[in-house]
ROLUM-226573 format. One line per field, with one value per residue: residue number from 1; x negated, y negated, z negated of N, C-alpha, C in turn; residue in three letters. Coordinates in steps of 0.1 Angstrom, whole numbers, plus 2048, in hexadecimal, padded with zeros to 3 digits. Each point is the difference from the previous one (the first is absolute). Layout:
REM ROLUM-226573
resi <- NUM|...
n.east <- X|...
n.north <- Y|...
n.up <- Z|...
ca.east <- X|...
ca.north <- Y|...
ca.up <- Z|...
c.east <- X|...
c.north <- Y|...
c.up <- Z|...
resn <- ALA|...
This chain:
REM ROLUM-226573
resi <- 1|2|3|4|5|6|7|8|9|10|11|12|13|14|15|16|17|18|19|20|21|22|23|24|25|26|27|28|29|30|31|32|33|34|35|36|37|38|39|40|41|42|43|44|45|46|47|48|49|50|51|52|53|54|55|56|57|58|59|60|61|62|63|64|65|66|67|68|69|70|71|72|73|74|75|76|77|78|79|80|81|82|83|84|85|86|87|88|89|90|91|92|93|94|95|96|97|98|99|100|101|102|103|104|105|106|107|108|109|110|111|112|113|114|115|116|117|118|119|120|121|122|123|124|125|126|127|128|129|130|131|132|133|134|135|136|137|138|139|140|141|142|143|144|145|146|147|148|149
n.east <- 1E5|7F6|7FC|7F8|7F7|7F7|807|80C|802|80D|806|80A|802|809|805|809|7F7|7F8|809|803|7F3|7FF|80A|7FB|7F4|807|803|801|80B|7FE|7F7|808|809|7F9|7FD|80B|804|7F6|803|80D|7FD|7F9|806|7F6|807|80B|7FA|7FB|80C|805|7F7|801|80D|800|7F7|7F9|7F5|7F4|7FF|80A|7F7|806|803|809|7F9|802|809|7F7|7FC|80D|802|7F5|805|80C|7FA|7F8|80A|808|7F5|7FB|80D|800|804|80D|805|808|7F5|7FA|80A|800|7F3|800|809|7F8|7F5|806|804|7F4|7FC|80A|7FA|806|80C|7FE|7FA|7F9|807|7F7|80B|804|7F3|7FF|80C|7FC|7F4|807|807|804|809|7F4|7FC|80D|803|805|800|7F4|7FD|806|7FA|7F5|802|804|7F6|7F8|804|7FF|7F5|7FD|805|7FA|7F6|802|801|7F6|7FD|80A|7F9|7F7|7FF
n.north <- BFC|7F9|804|7F5|805|7F9|806|7FE|80A|7FC|80B|7F8|80D|7FD|809|807|80A|7F6|7FD|80D|802|7F5|804|80D|7FB|7F8|80C|803|7FE|7F3|803|7FD|806|80B|800|7FC|809|808|7FD|801|80A|7FF|80C|7FC|806|7FC|7F4|802|804|7F5|7F7|804|801|7F4|7FD|7FF|808|7FE|809|7F7|7FE|804|7F3|803|800|7F3|7FD|802|80A|803|7FE|807|809|800|7FF|80A|807|7FE|801|80B|804|7FC|80C|7FF|804|7F5|7FA|807|7FE|7F3|800|806|7F7|7F7|807|801|7F4|7FC|808|7F8|7FC|7F5|7FE|7F3|7FF|7F7|7F5|7F7|7FA|80C|802|7F4|803|80C|7FA|7F6|80A|7FA|802|7FD|800|7FC|80C|7F9|80C|802|7F3|801|80C|7FB|7F5|807|808|7F5|7FA|80C|802|7F4|801|80C|7FB|7F6|808|807|7F3|7FF|80B|7F8|80A
n.up <- AC3|803|7F4|800|7F7|7F9|7F7|806|809|800|804|801|7FD|809|7F7|806|7FF|805|809|802|800|808|807|7FF|803|808|7FF|80D|807|800|80A|809|7F8|7FD|80D|805|7F7|803|80C|7FE|7F9|80B|801|7F9|7F7|806|802|7F4|7FC|807|7FD|7F4|803|806|7F7|80B|7FF|805|7F7|7FC|7F7|7F5|800|7F7|7F5|7FD|7F9|7F7|809|801|7F3|7FF|809|7FA|7F5|804|805|7F6|7F9|807|802|7F3|7FD|800|7F4|800|804|7F6|7F7|804|800|7F5|7FD|806|7FA|7F5|802|805|7F5|7FD|7F5|805|7FA|803|80C|7F9|803|804|806|804|803|804|806|804|803|806|804|7F5|809|807|7F4|803|7FA|80A|807|7FA|802|80C|801|7FA|808|80B|7FC|7FE|80B|806|7FA|802|80D|801|7FA|808|80A|7FB|7FE|809|804|7FA|7F8
ca.east <- 7FC|7F3|7FC|7F2|7F9|7F2|7FC|809|80A|80A|80A|80D|806|80E|805|80C|7FE|7FB|80B|808|7F8|801|80E|801|7F7|807|80D|80C|804|801|7F4|803|805|7F5|7F5|804|801|7F3|7FC|807|7FB|7F2|7FC|7F2|7FF|805|7F7|7F4|804|802|7F2|7F9|806|7FE|7F2|7F7|7F3|7FE|800|80D|801|805|7F6|7FF|801|80A|807|7F7|7F9|809|801|7F3|7FF|809|7FA|7F5|806|807|7F6|7F8|808|808|80E|808|806|80B|7FB|7FD|80C|806|7F8|804|80E|800|7FB|80A|80B|7FC|7FF|80E|803|80C|80C|800|7F5|805|7F8|7F9|80A|807|7F7|7FF|80C|800|7F6|805|80D|7FF|809|7FC|7FC|80B|809|80D|80A|7FF|804|80E|806|7FF|809|80D|802|802|80E|80A|7FF|806|80E|806|800|80B|80D|803|801|80E|803|7FA|809
ca.north <- 7F3|801|7F6|801|7F7|802|80D|80B|7FF|80B|800|803|809|802|80D|803|806|7F6|7F7|808|800|7F2|7FF|808|7FB|7F4|805|7FB|809|7F8|7F9|7F2|7F9|7FF|7F8|7F2|7FC|7FE|7F3|7F6|7FF|7FF|80B|804|80E|806|7FD|809|80E|801|801|80D|80B|7FF|7FE|80B|7FB|802|80E|805|805|7F7|7F6|7FC|80B|7FD|7F3|7F6|7FD|7F8|7F2|7F9|7FE|7F5|7F4|7FC|7FD|7F3|7F6|7FE|7FB|7F4|804|802|80D|7FF|801|80E|807|7FC|807|80E|801|7FF|80C|80A|7FD|803|80E|806|808|7FB|806|7FB|7F7|7F2|7F5|7F9|7F8|80A|804|7F4|7FF|80B|7FD|7F5|803|807|80C|80A|80C|804|809|7FA|80A|805|7F5|7FF|80C|7FF|7F6|806|80A|7F8|7FA|80A|804|7F5|800|80C|7FD|7F6|807|80A|7FB|801|80D|803|802
ca.up <- 7FB|7FA|7F6|7FF|7F8|802|7FB|803|80B|800|80B|7FB|80A|7FE|804|7F9|7F3|7F7|7FD|7F7|7F4|7FA|7FB|7F4|7F6|7FB|7FA|807|80B|80C|801|803|7F4|7F6|806|7FF|7F2|7FC|806|7F9|7F2|801|7F7|803|7FE|80C|80A|7FE|803|80F|805|7FC|808|80E|803|804|805|80F|802|7FE|7F2|7F6|7FD|7F2|7F6|7F6|802|7FC|80C|809|7FB|802|80E|803|7FB|80A|80D|7FE|7FE|80C|80B|7FC|801|7F4|800|809|80E|803|802|80D|80B|7FF|804|80E|805|7FD|809|80D|801|800|7F3|7FA|807|80D|803|7FE|806|7F5|7F8|7F8|7F6|7F7|7F8|7F6|7F6|7F7|7FB|7F3|800|80A|7F9|7F8|807|7FE|7FE|7F2|7F8|801|7FA|7F2|7FC|801|7F5|7F3|801|7FF|7F2|7F7|803|7FA|7F1|7FD|803|7F6|7F3|7FB|7FC|7F4|7F5
c.east <- 7F3|7FF|7F2|7FA|7F1|7FB|808|809|80A|80A|80D|807|80E|805|80D|7FE|7FB|80B|809|7F9|801|80E|802|7F8|806|80E|80C|803|7FF|7F3|802|804|7F5|7F5|804|802|7F2|7FA|807|7FA|7F1|7F9|7F2|7FE|805|7F7|7F4|804|802|7F2|7FA|805|7FC|7F1|7F8|7F3|7FF|801|80E|802|805|7F5|7FE|801|80B|806|7F6|7F7|808|801|7F3|7FF|80A|7FA|7F5|805|806|7F6|7F9|808|809|80E|807|806|80C|7FC|7FC|80D|806|7F9|804|80E|801|7FC|80A|80C|7FC|7FF|80E|804|80B|80C|801|7F4|806|7F7|7F8|809|807|7F7|7FE|80C|800|7F6|805|80E|800|809|7FB|7FB|80B|809|80F|80B|800|805|810|807|800|809|80E|803|803|80E|80B|800|807|80F|807|800|80B|80E|803|800|80E|804|7FA|80A|7FD
c.north <- 802|7F4|802|7F5|802|80E|80C|7FC|80B|7FE|804|808|803|80D|802|806|7F6|7F6|807|800|7F3|7FF|807|7FA|7F3|804|7FB|80B|7F9|7F7|7F1|7F8|7FE|7F7|7F1|7FB|7FD|7F3|7F4|7FD|7FE|80B|805|80F|808|7FE|809|80F|802|801|80D|80B|7FF|7FF|80C|7F9|803|80F|806|805|7F4|7F6|7FD|80C|7FD|7F1|7F4|7FB|7F8|7F2|7F8|7FC|7F4|7F3|7FB|7FB|7F2|7F5|7FD|7FB|7F4|803|800|80E|800|801|80E|808|7FD|807|80F|802|800|80D|80B|7FF|804|80F|807|807|7F9|806|7FB|7F7|7F2|7F6|7F9|7F8|809|804|7F5|7FF|80B|7FE|7F5|802|808|80C|80B|80D|806|809|7FB|80A|805|7F5|7FF|80C|7FF|7F5|805|80A|7F9|7FA|80A|805|7F6|800|80C|7FE|7F7|807|80A|7FB|800|80D|805|801|7F7
c.up <- 7F9|7F6|7FD|7F7|802|7FC|804|80C|7FE|80B|7F9|80B|7FC|806|7F8|7F2|7F5|7FC|7F5|7F2|7F8|7FA|7F4|7F4|7FA|7FB|807|80B|80D|801|802|7F4|7F6|804|7FE|7F2|7FB|806|7F9|7F2|800|7F7|803|7FD|80C|80B|7FF|804|80F|806|7FD|808|80E|804|804|804|80F|803|7FE|7F2|7F7|7FC|7F2|7F7|7F6|802|7FC|80C|809|7FB|802|80F|804|7FB|809|80D|7FF|7FF|80D|80B|7FD|801|7F2|801|80A|80E|804|802|80E|80B|800|805|810|807|7FE|80A|80E|803|7FF|7F3|7F8|808|80E|802|7FF|808|7F5|7F8|7F6|7F4|7F6|7F7|7F6|7F5|7F6|7FA|7F3|800|809|7F9|7F7|809|7FD|7FE|7F2|7F7|800|7FA|7F1|7FA|800|7F5|7F3|800|7FE|7F2|7F7|802|7F9|7F1|7FC|801|7F4|7F2|7FA|7FC|7F3|7F4|7F4
resn <- MET|ILE|LEU|GLU|THR|LYS|THR|LYS|THR|ILE|ASN|LEU|VAL|LEU|LYS|THR|LYS|LYS|ILE|VAL|GLU|ILE|THR|ASN|THR|LEU|LYS|ASN|LYS|ASN|PHE|GLU|GLU|VAL|TYR|PHE|LYS|ALA|VAL|GLN|ASN|ASN|ASP|LEU|ASN|ALA|LEU|SER|LYS|ILE|ILE|TYR|THR|LEU|ALA|GLU|ASP|ASN|GLU|GLY|LYS|HIS|SER|PHE|ASN|ASN|SER|GLU|GLU|VAL|TYR|ASP|PHE|ILE|ASP|GLU|TYR|LYS|THR|GLU|LYS|GLY|LYS|THR|TYR|GLN|LYS|ILE|PHE|GLU|GLU|LEU|THR|GLU|VAL|ILE|ASN|GLU|GLU|GLY|PHE|PHE|THR|ASN|LYS|MET|THR|LYS|LYS|GLN|LEU|THR|GLU|MET|ILE|SER|ASN|PRO|LEU|SER|GLY|THR|ASN|MET|ASN|GLU|LEU|VAL|GLN|LYS|SER|ALA|GLU|ARG|ALA|ILE|SER|LYS|MET|ALA|GLU|GLU|GLN|PHE|GLN|GLY|PHE|LYS|ALA
């Protein structure tokens, strides 16, 4: 995916090592989960980290020296192209999907649902496990109250 402004052209290059780096940078174990959470929250910090990690110049070298440069680029791109942050996320989502970096390739309809679904960035297994642990703990506490001296 090429993003271009009057002053800079970058190519967002998707590679497994970069996806893993993004996942680790955003402090998660599941790229799809952390990515859709960032989209849902319109997380500009995450967007800048994603672009920072994926961006290469025409020679295949890193395009940015620091996050400030990424923020400046995003502002310039947004203004020149008349895009919103959400639209930039959506375009990036389509490319990531097309390249096969989500668990399964999704249709446009499925992508739209994932982008608009507030639970798409939530690990439901973890949520259920934590809820079950709290419920069991509470039940055990109630059971053992009768044994207190």
